[in-house]
PDB file of N, CA, C and O in Angstrom:
ATOM      1  N   UNK A   1      76.087   1.015  54.333  1.00  0.00           N
ATOM      2  CA  UNK A   1      74.648   1.087  54.544  1.00  0.00           C
ATOM      3  C   UNK A   1      74.237   2.555  54.709  1.00  0.00           C
ATOM      4  O   UNK A   1      74.879   3.297  55.452  1.00  0.00           O
ATOM      5  N   UNK A   2      73.201   2.962  54.039  1.00  0.00           N
ATOM      6  CA  UNK A   2      72.775   4.363  54.057  1.00  0.00           C
ATOM      7  C   UNK A   2      71.908   4.660  55.269  1.00  0.00           C
ATOM      8  O   UNK A   2      71.218   3.787  55.796  1.00  0.00           O
ATOM      9  N   UNK A   3      71.961   5.917  55.697  1.00  0.00           N
ATOM     10  CA  UNK A   3      71.098   6.374  56.779  1.00  0.00           C
ATOM     11  C   UNK A   3      69.696   6.561  56.226  1.00  0.00           C
ATOM     12  O   UNK A   3      69.506   6.700  55.017  1.00  0.00           O
ATOM     13  N   UNK A   4      68.729   6.561  57.108  1.00  0.00           N
ATOM     14  CA  UNK A   4      67.357   6.844  56.693  1.00  0.00           C
ATOM     15  C   UNK A   4      66.901   8.134  57.359  1.00  0.00           C
ATOM     16  O   UNK A   4      67.076   8.317  58.564  1.00  0.00           O
ATOM     17  N   UNK A   5      66.332   9.003  56.589  1.00  0.00           N
ATOM     18  CA  UNK A   5      65.784  10.259  57.078  1.00  0.00           C
ATOM     19  C   UNK A   5      64.302  10.257  56.767  1.00  0.00           C
ATOM     20  O   UNK A   5      63.857   9.606  55.822  1.00  0.00           O
ATOM     21  N   UNK A   6      63.559  10.969  57.544  1.00  0.00           N
ATOM     22  CA  UNK A   6      62.132  11.112  57.281  1.00  0.00           C
ATOM     23  C   UNK A   6      61.972  12.203  56.223  1.00  0.00           C
ATOM     24  O   UNK A   6      61.760  13.371  56.548  1.00  0.00           O
ATOM     25  N   UNK A   7      62.076  11.807  54.960  1.00  0.00           N
ATOM     26  CA  UNK A   7      62.009  12.814  53.901  1.00  0.00           C
ATOM     27  C   UNK A   7      60.575  13.249  53.672  1.00  0.00           C
ATOM     28  O   UNK A   7      59.632  12.492  53.900  1.00  0.00           O
ATOM     29  N   UNK A   8      60.434  14.455  53.226  1.00  0.00           N
ATOM     30  CA  UNK A   8      59.120  14.999  52.938  1.00  0.00           C
ATOM     31  C   UNK A   8      58.918  15.161  51.436  1.00  0.00           C
ATOM     32  O   UNK A   8      57.787  15.325  50.980  1.00  0.00           O
ATOM     33  N   UNK A   9      59.992  15.117  50.667  1.00  0.00           N
ATOM     34  CA  UNK A   9      59.928  15.221  49.210  1.00  0.00           C
ATOM     35  C   UNK A   9      60.758  14.089  48.621  1.00  0.00           C
ATOM     36  O   UNK A   9      61.714  13.627  49.245  1.00  0.00           O
ATOM     37  N   UNK A  10      60.400  13.644  47.429  1.00  0.00           N
ATOM     38  CA  UNK A  10      61.083  12.524  46.788  1.00  0.00           C
ATOM     39  C   UNK A  10      61.203  12.823  45.298  1.00  0.00           C
ATOM     40  O   UNK A  10      60.241  13.257  44.665  1.00  0.00           O
ATOM     41  N   UNK A  11      62.389  12.591  44.745  1.00  0.00           N
ATOM     42  CA  UNK A  11      62.617  12.781  43.316  1.00  0.00           C
ATOM     43  C   UNK A  11      63.352  11.562  42.779  1.00  0.00           C
ATOM     44  O   UNK A  11      64.488  11.293  43.169  1.00  0.00           O
ATOM     45  N   UNK A  12      62.707  10.832  41.891  1.00  0.00           N
ATOM     46  CA  UNK A  12      63.310   9.639  41.285  1.00  0.00           C
ATOM     47  C   UNK A  12      63.840  10.023  39.909  1.00  0.00           C
ATOM     48  O   UNK A  12      63.080  10.125  38.946  1.00  0.00           O
ATOM     49  N   UNK A  13      65.150  10.234  39.825  1.00  0.00           N
ATOM     50  CA  UNK A  13      65.786  10.626  38.569  1.00  0.00           C
ATOM     51  C   UNK A  13      66.540   9.460  37.944  1.00  0.00           C
ATOM     52  O   UNK A  13      67.393   9.669  37.082  1.00  0.00           O
ATOM     53  N   UNK A  14      66.238   8.241  38.362  1.00  0.00           N
ATOM     54  CA  UNK A  14      66.910   7.070  37.788  1.00  0.00           C
ATOM     55  C   UNK A  14      66.578   6.966  36.307  1.00  0.00           C
ATOM     56  O   UNK A  14      65.421   7.069  35.901  1.00  0.00           O
ATOM     57  N   UNK A  15      67.621   6.760  35.510  1.00  0.00           N
ATOM     58  CA  UNK A  15      67.440   6.628  34.073  1.00  0.00           C
ATOM     59  C   UNK A  15      67.502   7.947  33.321  1.00  0.00           C
ATOM     60  O   UNK A  15      67.525   7.951  32.091  1.00  0.00           O
ATOM     61  N   UNK A  16      67.529   9.069  34.039  1.00  0.00           N
ATOM     62  CA  UNK A  16      67.609  10.375  33.388  1.00  0.00           C
ATOM     63  C   UNK A  16      69.063  10.709  33.102  1.00  0.00           C
ATOM     64  O   UNK A  16      69.931  10.496  33.948  1.00  0.00           O
ATOM     65  N   UNK A  17      69.331  11.229  31.913  1.00  0.00           N
ATOM     66  CA  UNK A  17      70.685  11.632  31.526  1.00  0.00           C
ATOM     67  C   UNK A  17      70.936  13.082  31.919  1.00  0.00           C
ATOM     68  O   UNK A  17      70.010  13.885  32.031  1.00  0.00           O
ATOM     69  N   UNK A  18      72.195  13.391  32.122  1.00  0.00           N
ATOM     70  CA  UNK A  18      72.630  14.752  32.417  1.00  0.00           C
ATOM     71  C   UNK A  18      72.154  15.664  31.285  1.00  0.00           C
ATOM     72  O   UNK A  18      72.294  15.293  30.120  1.00  0.00           O
ATOM     73  N   UNK A  19      71.614  16.809  31.572  1.00  0.00           N
ATOM     74  CA  UNK A  19      71.574  17.538  32.843  1.00  0.00           C
ATOM     75  C   UNK A  19      70.249  17.419  33.603  1.00  0.00           C
ATOM     76  O   UNK A  19      70.026  18.167  34.554  1.00  0.00           O
ATOM     77  N   UNK A  20      69.364  16.493  33.204  1.00  0.00           N
ATOM     78  CA  UNK A  20      68.031  16.428  33.822  1.00  0.00           C
ATOM     79  C   UNK A  20      68.041  16.246  35.339  1.00  0.00           C
ATOM     80  O   UNK A  20      67.293  16.950  36.018  1.00  0.00           O
ATOM     81  N   UNK A  21      68.852  15.334  35.916  1.00  0.00           N
ATOM     82  CA  UNK A  21      68.827  15.218  37.381  1.00  0.00           C
ATOM     83  C   UNK A  21      69.163  16.540  38.081  1.00  0.00           C
ATOM     84  O   UNK A  21      68.529  16.892  39.075  1.00  0.00           O
ATOM     85  N   UNK A  22      70.139  17.258  37.574  1.00  0.00           N
ATOM     86  CA  UNK A  22      70.527  18.541  38.155  1.00  0.00           C
ATOM     87  C   UNK A  22      69.403  19.567  38.017  1.00  0.00           C
ATOM     88  O   UNK A  22      69.040  20.224  38.992  1.00  0.00           O
ATOM     89  N   UNK A  23      68.858  19.703  36.820  1.00  0.00           N
ATOM     90  CA  UNK A  23      67.810  20.692  36.573  1.00  0.00           C
ATOM     91  C   UNK A  23      66.559  20.421  37.402  1.00  0.00           C
ATOM     92  O   UNK A  23      65.993  21.339  37.996  1.00  0.00           O
ATOM     93  N   UNK A  24      66.130  19.167  37.442  1.00  0.00           N
ATOM     94  CA  UNK A  24      64.914  18.825  38.185  1.00  0.00           C
ATOM     95  C   UNK A  24      65.133  18.975  39.688  1.00  0.00           C
ATOM     96  O   UNK A  24      64.208  19.352  40.407  1.00  0.00           O
ATOM     97  N   UNK A  25      66.342  18.687  40.178  1.00  0.00           N
ATOM     98  CA  UNK A  25      66.648  18.883  41.596  1.00  0.00           C
ATOM     99  C   UNK A  25      66.597  20.359  41.946  1.00  0.00           C
ATOM    100  O   UNK A  25      66.025  20.733  42.970  1.00  0.00           O
ATOM    101  N   UNK A  26      67.192  21.208  41.105  1.00  0.00           N
ATOM    102  CA  UNK A  26      67.164  22.658  41.332  1.00  0.00           C
ATOM    103  C   UNK A  26      65.728  23.159  41.383  1.00  0.00           C
ATOM    104  O   UNK A  26      65.370  23.942  42.264  1.00  0.00           O
ATOM    105  N   UNK A  27      64.902  22.709  40.436  1.00  0.00           N
ATOM    106  CA  UNK A  27      63.500  23.131  40.400  1.00  0.00           C
ATOM    107  C   UNK A  27      62.751  22.699  41.654  1.00  0.00           C
ATOM    108  O   UNK A  27      61.985  23.474  42.227  1.00  0.00           O
ATOM    109  N   UNK A  28      62.976  21.460  42.075  1.00  0.00           N
ATOM    110  CA  UNK A  28      62.275  20.937  43.252  1.00  0.00           C
ATOM    111  C   UNK A  28      62.706  21.681  44.509  1.00  0.00           C
ATOM    112  O   UNK A  28      61.864  22.063  45.321  1.00  0.00           O
ATOM    113  N   UNK A  29      64.016  21.890  44.678  1.00  0.00           N
ATOM    114  CA  UNK A  29      64.506  22.595  45.864  1.00  0.00           C
ATOM    115  C   UNK A  29      63.961  24.020  45.929  1.00  0.00           C
ATOM    116  O   UNK A  29      63.647  24.511  47.013  1.00  0.00           O
ATOM    117  N   UNK A  30      63.845  24.682  44.790  1.00  0.00           N
ATOM    118  CA  UNK A  30      63.338  26.049  44.736  1.00  0.00           C
ATOM    119  C   UNK A  30      61.918  26.138  45.297  1.00  0.00           C
ATOM    120  O   UNK A  30      61.552  27.144  45.904  1.00  0.00           O
ATOM    121  N   UNK A  31      61.123  25.092  45.097  1.00  0.00           N
ATOM    122  CA  UNK A  31      59.717  25.087  45.516  1.00  0.00           C
ATOM    123  C   UNK A  31      59.523  24.638  46.968  1.00  0.00           C
ATOM    124  O   UNK A  31      58.436  24.799  47.524  1.00  0.00           O
ATOM    125  N   UNK A  32      60.560  24.081  47.580  1.00  0.00           N
ATOM    126  CA  UNK A  32      60.436  23.516  48.922  1.00  0.00           C
ATOM    127  C   UNK A  32      60.597  24.576  50.002  1.00  0.00           C
ATOM    128  O   UNK A  32      61.247  25.600  49.790  1.00  0.00           O
ATOM    129  N   UNK A  33      60.003  24.324  51.154  1.00  0.00           N
ATOM    130  CA  UNK A  33      60.153  25.197  52.322  1.00  0.00           C
ATOM    131  C   UNK A  33      61.468  24.877  53.021  1.00  0.00           C
ATOM    132  O   UNK A  33      61.908  23.727  53.004  1.00  0.00           O
ATOM    133  N   UNK A  34      62.109  25.879  53.640  1.00  0.00           N
ATOM    134  CA  UNK A  34      63.339  25.636  54.395  1.00  0.00           C
ATOM    135  C   UNK A  34      63.125  24.553  55.461  1.00  0.00           C
ATOM    136  O   UNK A  34      62.095  24.513  56.134  1.00  0.00           O
ATOM    137  N   UNK A  35      64.129  23.677  55.591  1.00  0.00           N
ATOM    138  CA  UNK A  35      64.062  22.593  56.567  1.00  0.00           C
ATOM    139  C   UNK A  35      63.504  21.300  56.014  1.00  0.00           C
ATOM    140  O   UNK A  35      63.653  20.245  56.631  1.00  0.00           O
ATOM    141  N   UNK A  36      62.857  21.367  54.849  1.00  0.00           N
ATOM    142  CA  UNK A  36      62.308  20.167  54.220  1.00  0.00           C
ATOM    143  C   UNK A  36      63.445  19.330  53.649  1.00  0.00           C
ATOM    144  O   UNK A  36      64.437  19.869  53.157  1.00  0.00           O
ATOM    145  N   UNK A  37      63.296  18.005  53.717  1.00  0.00           N
ATOM    146  CA  UNK A  37      64.329  17.093  53.219  1.00  0.00           C
ATOM    147  C   UNK A  37      63.872  16.449  51.916  1.00  0.00           C
ATOM    148  O   UNK A  37      62.747  15.963  51.800  1.00  0.00           O
ATOM    149  N   UNK A  38      64.768  16.459  50.949  1.00  0.00           N
ATOM    150  CA  UNK A  38      64.524  15.840  49.642  1.00  0.00           C
ATOM    151  C   UNK A  38      65.358  14.575  49.523  1.00  0.00           C
ATOM    152  O   UNK A  38      66.566  14.595  49.757  1.00  0.00           O
ATOM    153  N   UNK A  39      64.714  13.481  49.160  1.00  0.00           N
ATOM    154  CA  UNK A  39      65.435  12.250  48.821  1.00  0.00           C
ATOM    155  C   UNK A  39      65.517  12.190  47.305  1.00  0.00           C
ATOM    156  O   UNK A  39      64.496  12.208  46.617  1.00  0.00           O
ATOM    157  N   UNK A  40      66.732  12.119  46.791  1.00  0.00           N
ATOM    158  CA  UNK A  40      66.974  12.060  45.349  1.00  0.00           C
ATOM    159  C   UNK A  40      67.653  10.743  45.008  1.00  0.00           C
ATOM    160  O   UNK A  40      68.655  10.373  45.621  1.00  0.00           O
ATOM    161  N   UNK A  41      67.102  10.042  44.029  1.00  0.00           N
ATOM    162  CA  UNK A  41      67.730   8.843  43.487  1.00  0.00           C
ATOM    163  C   UNK A  41      68.119   9.132  42.045  1.00  0.00           C
ATOM    164  O   UNK A  41      67.322   9.677  41.281  1.00  0.00           O
ATOM    165  N   UNK A  42      69.351   8.767  41.666  1.00  0.00           N
ATOM    166  CA  UNK A  42      69.828   9.040  40.312  1.00  0.00           C
ATOM    167  C   UNK A  42      70.809   7.955  39.884  1.00  0.00           C
ATOM    168  O   UNK A  42      71.447   7.309  40.715  1.00  0.00           O
ATOM    169  N   UNK A  43      70.915   7.771  38.579  1.00  0.00           N
ATOM    170  CA  UNK A  43      71.855   6.788  38.038  1.00  0.00           C
ATOM    171  C   UNK A  43      72.904   7.405  37.122  1.00  0.00           C
ATOM    172  O   UNK A  43      73.886   6.746  36.782  1.00  0.00           O
ATOM    173  N   UNK A  44      72.713   8.660  36.716  1.00  0.00           N
ATOM    174  CA  UNK A  44      73.683   9.292  35.820  1.00  0.00           C
ATOM    175  C   UNK A  44      75.009   9.467  36.558  1.00  0.00           C
ATOM    176  O   UNK A  44      75.019  10.013  37.662  1.00  0.00           O
ATOM    177  N   UNK A  45      76.135   9.019  35.980  1.00  0.00           N
ATOM    178  CA  UNK A  45      77.419   9.077  36.679  1.00  0.00           C
ATOM    179  C   UNK A  45      77.906  10.484  37.017  1.00  0.00           C
ATOM    180  O   UNK A  45      78.762  10.637  37.888  1.00  0.00           O
ATOM    181  N   UNK A  46      77.392  11.500  36.362  1.00  0.00           N
ATOM    182  CA  UNK A  46      77.828  12.866  36.657  1.00  0.00           C
ATOM    183  C   UNK A  46      77.042  13.503  37.809  1.00  0.00           C
ATOM    184  O   UNK A  46      77.386  14.599  38.250  1.00  0.00           O
ATOM    185  N   UNK A  47      76.003  12.841  38.297  1.00  0.00           N
ATOM    186  CA  UNK A  47      75.148  13.428  39.327  1.00  0.00           C
ATOM    187  C   UNK A  47      75.897  13.772  40.621  1.00  0.00           C
ATOM    188  O   UNK A  47      75.674  14.858  41.155  1.00  0.00           O
ATOM    189  N   UNK A  48      76.771  12.912  41.156  1.00  0.00           N
ATOM    190  CA  UNK A  48      77.464  13.308  42.397  1.00  0.00           C
ATOM    191  C   UNK A  48      78.255  14.610  42.248  1.00  0.00           C
ATOM    192  O   UNK A  48      78.207  15.459  43.139  1.00  0.00           O
ATOM    193  N   UNK A  49      78.967  14.779  41.160  1.00  0.00           N
ATOM    194  CA  UNK A  49      79.727  16.008  40.941  1.00  0.00           C
ATOM    195  C   UNK A  49      78.773  17.188  40.745  1.00  0.00           C
ATOM    196  O   UNK A  49      79.018  18.275  41.269  1.00  0.00           O
ATOM    197  N   UNK A  50      77.693  16.984  40.000  1.00  0.00           N
ATOM    198  CA  UNK A  50      76.705  18.044  39.786  1.00  0.00           C
ATOM    199  C   UNK A  50      76.101  18.505  41.110  1.00  0.00           C
ATOM    200  O   UNK A  50      75.921  19.704  41.320  1.00  0.00           O
ATOM    201  N   UNK A  51      75.786  17.567  42.004  1.00  0.00           N
ATOM    202  CA  UNK A  51      75.200  17.923  43.301  1.00  0.00           C
ATOM    203  C   UNK A  51      76.215  18.679  44.158  1.00  0.00           C
ATOM    204  O   UNK A  51      75.852  19.613  44.873  1.00  0.00           O
ATOM    205  N   UNK A  52      77.475  18.278  44.088  1.00  0.00           N
ATOM    206  CA  UNK A  52      78.530  18.974  44.830  1.00  0.00           C
ATOM    207  C   UNK A  52      78.614  20.436  44.397  1.00  0.00           C
ATOM    208  O   UNK A  52      78.705  21.333  45.234  1.00  0.00           O
ATOM    209  N   UNK A  53      78.584  20.667  43.090  1.00  0.00           N
ATOM    210  CA  UNK A  53      78.641  22.034  42.562  1.00  0.00           C
ATOM    211  C   UNK A  53      77.385  22.810  42.955  1.00  0.00           C
ATOM    212  O   UNK A  53      77.477  23.947  43.419  1.00  0.00           O
ATOM    213  N   UNK A  54      76.224  22.205  42.771  1.00  0.00           N
ATOM    214  CA  UNK A  54      74.957  22.862  43.108  1.00  0.00           C
ATOM    215  C   UNK A  54      74.919  23.263  44.583  1.00  0.00           C
ATOM    216  O   UNK A  54      74.604  24.408  44.907  1.00  0.00           O
ATOM    217  N   UNK A  55      75.233  22.337  45.464  1.00  0.00           N
ATOM    218  CA  UNK A  55      75.134  22.602  46.897  1.00  0.00           C
ATOM    219  C   UNK A  55      76.213  23.571  47.379  1.00  0.00           C
ATOM    220  O   UNK A  55      76.066  24.196  48.429  1.00  0.00           O
ATOM    221  N   UNK A  56      77.286  23.693  46.616  1.00  0.00           N
ATOM    222  CA  UNK A  56      78.309  24.673  46.936  1.00  0.00           C
ATOM    223  C   UNK A  56      77.868  26.096  46.644  1.00  0.00           C
ATOM    224  O   UNK A  56      78.487  27.052  47.111  1.00  0.00           O
ATOM    225  N   UNK A  57      76.793  26.238  45.864  1.00  0.00           N
ATOM    226  CA  UNK A  57      76.296  27.561  45.472  1.00  0.00           C
ATOM    227  C   UNK A  57      75.007  27.951  46.200  1.00  0.00           C
ATOM    228  O   UNK A  57      74.491  29.051  46.002  1.00  0.00           O
ATOM    229  N   UNK A  58      74.488  27.051  47.041  1.00  0.00           N
ATOM    230  CA  UNK A  58      73.215  27.316  47.719  1.00  0.00           C
ATOM    231  C   UNK A  58      73.381  27.160  49.227  1.00  0.00           C
ATOM    232  O   UNK A  58      74.454  26.804  49.714  1.00  0.00           O
ATOM    233  N   UNK A  59      72.310  27.431  49.948  1.00  0.00           N
ATOM    234  CA  UNK A  59      72.295  27.221  51.396  1.00  0.00           C
ATOM    235  C   UNK A  59      71.779  25.832  51.739  1.00  0.00           C
ATOM    236  O   UNK A  59      71.649  25.490  52.914  1.00  0.00           O
ATOM    237  N   UNK A  60      71.483  25.030  50.720  1.00  0.00           N
ATOM    238  CA  UNK A  60      70.980  23.679  50.941  1.00  0.00           C
ATOM    239  C   UNK A  60      72.123  22.793  51.436  1.00  0.00           C
ATOM    240  O   UNK A  60      73.287  23.025  51.107  1.00  0.00           O
ATOM    241  N   UNK A  61      71.777  21.765  52.237  1.00  0.00           N
ATOM    242  CA  UNK A  61      72.778  20.949  52.909  1.00  0.00           C
ATOM    243  C   UNK A  61      72.641  19.477  52.534  1.00  0.00           C
ATOM    244  O   UNK A  61      71.545  18.918  52.586  1.00  0.00           O
ATOM    245  N   UNK A  62      73.746  18.857  52.160  1.00  0.00           N
ATOM    246  CA  UNK A  62      73.762  17.421  51.901  1.00  0.00           C
ATOM    247  C   UNK A  62      73.842  16.707  53.244  1.00  0.00           C
ATOM    248  O   UNK A  62      74.840  16.822  53.956  1.00  0.00           O
ATOM    249  N   UNK A  63      72.799  15.974  53.585  1.00  0.00           N
ATOM    250  CA  UNK A  63      72.767  15.238  54.848  1.00  0.00           C
ATOM    251  C   UNK A  63      73.395  13.866  54.712  1.00  0.00           C
ATOM    252  O   UNK A  63      74.037  13.374  55.640  1.00  0.00           O
ATOM    253  N   UNK A  64      73.209  13.246  53.549  1.00  0.00           N
ATOM    254  CA  UNK A  64      73.707  11.890  53.340  1.00  0.00           C
ATOM    255  C   UNK A  64      73.859  11.617  51.852  1.00  0.00           C
ATOM    256  O   UNK A  64      73.071  12.090  51.033  1.00  0.00           O
ATOM    257  N   UNK A  65      74.892  10.840  51.519  1.00  0.00           N
ATOM    258  CA  UNK A  65      75.112  10.388  50.152  1.00  0.00           C
ATOM    259  C   UNK A  65      75.548   8.937  50.225  1.00  0.00           C
ATOM    260  O   UNK A  65      76.405   8.578  51.033  1.00  0.00           O
ATOM    261  N   UNK A  66      74.957   8.104  49.382  1.00  0.00           N
ATOM    262  CA  UNK A  66      75.373   6.705  49.303  1.00  0.00           C
ATOM    263  C   UNK A  66      75.184   6.203  47.887  1.00  0.00           C
ATOM    264  O   UNK A  66      74.485   6.813  47.077  1.00  0.00           O
ATOM    265  N   UNK A  67      75.823   5.076  47.605  1.00  0.00           N
ATOM    266  CA  UNK A  67      75.681   4.440  46.293  1.00  0.00           C
ATOM    267  C   UNK A  67      75.497   2.952  46.516  1.00  0.00           C
ATOM    268  O   UNK A  67      76.308   2.305  47.178  1.00  0.00           O
ATOM    269  N   UNK A  68      74.431   2.421  45.962  1.00  0.00           N
ATOM    270  CA  UNK A  68      74.195   0.979  45.997  1.00  0.00           C
ATOM    271  C   UNK A  68      74.050   0.519  44.564  1.00  0.00           C
ATOM    272  O   UNK A  68      73.141   0.938  43.847  1.00  0.00           O
ATOM    273  N   UNK A  69      74.961  -0.351  44.157  1.00  0.00           N
ATOM    274  CA  UNK A  69      75.067  -0.786  42.772  1.00  0.00           C
ATOM    275  C   UNK A  69      75.218   0.447  41.889  1.00  0.00           C
ATOM    276  O   UNK A  69      76.225   1.146  42.008  1.00  0.00           O
ATOM    277  N   UNK A  70      74.287   0.738  41.031  1.00  0.00           N
ATOM    278  CA  UNK A  70      74.432   1.890  40.124  1.00  0.00           C
ATOM    279  C   UNK A  70      73.521   3.055  40.498  1.00  0.00           C
ATOM    280  O   UNK A  70      73.342   3.979  39.704  1.00  0.00           O
ATOM    281  N   UNK A  71      72.947   3.020  41.690  1.00  0.00           N
ATOM    282  CA  UNK A  71      72.005   4.060  42.106  1.00  0.00           C
ATOM    283  C   UNK A  71      72.632   4.940  43.191  1.00  0.00           C
ATOM    284  O   UNK A  71      73.087   4.449  44.224  1.00  0.00           O
ATOM    285  N   UNK A  72      72.646   6.237  42.933  1.00  0.00           N
ATOM    286  CA  UNK A  72      73.112   7.221  43.905  1.00  0.00           C
ATOM    287  C   UNK A  72      71.902   7.682  44.711  1.00  0.00           C
ATOM    288  O   UNK A  72      70.829   7.909  44.153  1.00  0.00           O
ATOM    289  N   UNK A  73      72.076   7.817  46.017  1.00  0.00           N
ATOM    290  CA  UNK A  73      71.003   8.279  46.888  1.00  0.00           C
ATOM    291  C   UNK A  73      71.497   9.488  47.680  1.00  0.00           C
ATOM    292  O   UNK A  73      72.512   9.421  48.373  1.00  0.00           O
ATOM    293  N   UNK A  74      70.766  10.585  47.563  1.00  0.00           N
ATOM    294  CA  UNK A  74      71.098  11.829  48.259  1.00  0.00           C
ATOM    295  C   UNK A  74      69.938  12.221  49.157  1.00  0.00           C
ATOM    296  O   UNK A  74      68.775  12.105  48.772  1.00  0.00           O
ATOM    297  N   UNK A  75      70.263  12.688  50.359  1.00  0.00           N
ATOM    298  CA  UNK A  75      69.294  13.356  51.208  1.00  0.00           C
ATOM    299  C   UNK A  75      69.763  14.789  51.347  1.00  0.00           C
ATOM    300  O   UNK A  75      70.853  15.046  51.857  1.00  0.00           O
ATOM    301  N   UNK A  76      68.945  15.718  50.897  1.00  0.00           N
ATOM    302  CA  UNK A  76      69.317  17.132  50.857  1.00  0.00           C
ATOM    303  C   UNK A  76      68.299  17.928  51.677  1.00  0.00           C
ATOM    304  O   UNK A  76      67.091  17.821  51.466  1.00  0.00           O
ATOM    305  N   UNK A  77      68.810  18.722  52.610  1.00  0.00           N
ATOM    306  CA  UNK A  77      67.955  19.561  53.432  1.00  0.00           C
ATOM    307  C   UNK A  77      67.910  20.963  52.834  1.00  0.00           C
ATOM    308  O   UNK A  77      68.948  21.590  52.619  1.00  0.00           O
ATOM    309  N   UNK A  78      66.702  21.448  52.568  1.00  0.00           N
ATOM    310  CA  UNK A  78      66.519  22.776  52.007  1.00  0.00           C
ATOM    311  C   UNK A  78      66.960  23.829  53.013  1.00  0.00           C
ATOM    312  O   UNK A  78      66.511  23.834  54.159  1.00  0.00           O
ATOM    313  N   UNK A  79      67.847  24.722  52.573  1.00  0.00           N
ATOM    314  CA  UNK A  79      68.376  25.772  53.453  1.00  0.00           C
ATOM    315  C   UNK A  79      67.490  26.989  53.495  1.00  0.00           C
ATOM    316  O   UNK A  79      67.800  27.955  54.191  1.00  0.00           O
TER     317      UNK A  79
END
């Protein structure tokens, strides 16, 4: 069961093929204020690895990751 955070931004990338979830997440995070939480939903199987690489290069923090059926859910705090 996934945790719930009071997110302030939401990005629904379900149905988008790689590299769109990664690119759109990068764009959204760039525009956000530090401390803001982004909820990202995605279905592309490469998204978890892409997010791991992305967050390894930024000050942004993965607060939660879960998968229900074929949907990945990420809560990312802008660093």
